[in-house]
C-alpha positions as CSV (number, residue, x, y, z in Angstrom):
1,X,-18.0,-38.6,-5.8
2,X,-14.5,-37.6,-6.8
3,X,-14.1,-34.3,-9.0
4,X,-13.3,-34.7,-12.7
5,X,-11.4,-31.5,-13.4
6,X,-12.0,-30.3,-16.9
7,X,-9.8,-27.2,-18.2
8,X,-11.6,-24.0,-19.3
9,X,-9.1,-21.7,-20.1
10,X,-5.6,-20.6,-18.8
11,X,-3.8,-17.0,-18.4
12,X,-0.2,-16.1,-17.9
13,X,-0.1,-13.7,-15.0
14,X,2.7,-11.1,-14.2
15,X,3.8,-11.2,-10.6
16,X,5.3,-7.9,-8.9
17,X,8.8,-9.3,-9.0
18,X,8.7,-9.6,-12.9
19,X,8.0,-13.6,-13.0
20,X,4.9,-15.1,-15.0
21,X,2.6,-17.8,-13.2
22,X,0.2,-19.4,-15.3
23,X,-3.5,-19.5,-13.5
24,X,-5.9,-22.1,-14.9
25,X,-9.9,-22.2,-14.6
26,X,-11.3,-25.7,-14.2
27,X,-14.7,-26.8,-14.1
28,X,-16.0,-30.1,-12.6
29,X,-17.6,-32.2,-15.2
30,X,-20.0,-33.7,-12.5
31,X,-21.2,-30.7,-10.3
32,X,-20.2,-27.5,-12.1
33,X,-18.1,-26.3,-9.6
34,X,-15.2,-24.3,-10.5
35,X,-11.7,-24.1,-9.4
36,X,-8.9,-21.7,-10.1
37,X,-5.6,-23.2,-9.7
38,X,-1.7,-21.9,-10.3
39,X,0.6,-23.7,-12.6
40,X,2.7,-25.0,-9.4
41,X,-0.5,-26.5,-7.6
42,X,0.3,-24.5,-4.5
43,X,-2.6,-22.1,-4.8
44,X,-5.9,-23.9,-5.5
45,X,-9.3,-22.0,-5.0
46,X,-12.4,-24.5,-5.3
47,X,-15.9,-22.7,-5.2
48,X,-19.5,-23.7,-5.6
49,X,-20.6,-22.8,-9.3
50,X,-23.1,-19.9,-8.2
51,X,-20.9,-18.5,-5.0
52,X,-18.0,-18.7,-7.3
53,X,-19.8,-16.7,-10.1
54,X,-20.8,-14.1,-7.0
55,X,-17.1,-13.9,-6.1
56,X,-15.5,-13.7,-9.4
57,X,-18.2,-10.8,-10.3
58,X,-17.3,-8.7,-7.0
59,X,-13.6,-9.2,-7.5
60,X,-13.8,-8.0,-11.2
61,X,-15.9,-4.9,-10.0
62,X,-13.5,-4.2,-7.1
63,X,-10.5,-4.4,-9.4
64,X,-11.9,-2.3,-11.9
65,X,-12.7,0.1,-9.6
66,X,-9.0,0.2,-8.2
67,X,-7.5,0.7,-11.9
68,X,-10.0,3.2,-12.9
69,X,-7.7,5.0,-15.4
70,X,-10.0,8.1,-15.3
71,X,-9.4,8.6,-11.8
72,X,-5.9,7.4,-11.2
73,X,-4.4,8.2,-14.6
74,X,-1.9,11.0,-13.1
75,X,-0.9,8.2,-10.3
76,X,0.0,5.9,-13.2
77,X,1.2,7.6,-16.1
78,X,2.2,11.0,-14.6
79,X,-0.3,13.6,-16.2
80,X,-4.2,13.9,-16.6
81,X,-4.1,13.9,-20.2
82,X,-6.4,10.9,-21.8
83,X,-6.8,12.3,-25.3
84,X,-4.6,10.0,-27.3
85,X,-5.8,11.7,-30.5
86,X,-2.6,14.5,-30.7
87,X,0.5,14.7,-32.9
88,X,3.8,15.2,-31.0
């Protein structure tokens, strides 16, 4: 059976060169499978529903760990003060 992709949500994603690209999440109305595709259509990742869930959950955890501001604040912002309650 041919997939019938229903759009769920789209997000604008910034690229390293400063450009912006739209990524969209789709669900196949027949199988429940999911797909993430960029607005140009040259990147399309189709996944079975539960394996897609596990993949995206793991991906989210890895990215969250990479961007942990408590561990990497100095690298990103040039300091180690996370307290934003002070007046300059």
